[in-house]
N, C-alpha and C positions, 0 to 999 in steps of 0.2 A: 908592108914596107917599114912603117914606123915601129911595128911590133918586133920585127927582126932586129932593128937597130937597138931598141930598148932591151931586148933579150941579150944582145951581145954585150952591152955595157952594164946592165943592172942584173939581169937574171929573170927567168920566167916566174919564179916565186914572188919576187917583188912587183913584177908587172901585174900579176893577179891580185895582189894586195892593193895596189894602186887602183885597179878597176873597181874593187869593192868599196874603197873609201872615197872615190871621186865624187859621187852624189852628195855625200856628207860634207866634204870640203867645199863644194860649190854652195850648198845651203848655208853653211856657217860664214862663208865669205860674203854672201848676199846679206845676211843678217848683220854682219859687221859693217858693211857699207851703208846700210840703212841707219844703223846706230850712229855711225860717224856723222852722217848728214843731220840726224836728229839732235845730237848733243853738241854740235858745233854751229857756227853761223850758217844756217842752211842757205841763205841768199848768196853767200860767198861762193858756195859750191854750185848751186843751181842756176846762177847767172850764166853759166857756160852751156846750159841746156837750151837750145833755141826756142822750143815751145813755151817753156816756163819763163824764159827771159822776157818775152813780150807781154806777159800777163801782169808783171809787177814793175811797171815803170815808175820811177820816182818823179814826183811833181816838183820840178825846180824851175 
């Protein structure tokens, strides 16, 4: 179903190219997300993750 819609708008050639590049794009997206968390204030981002949020409570 989705493939027919993509073929109609984009074309079969570009759908096959997308299938080839999809694992690479997912890998680089994951690396970019980890790098973003690493190089920024990681607590600002990871405070929204429920498991991590409970481990680092501030002593106030």
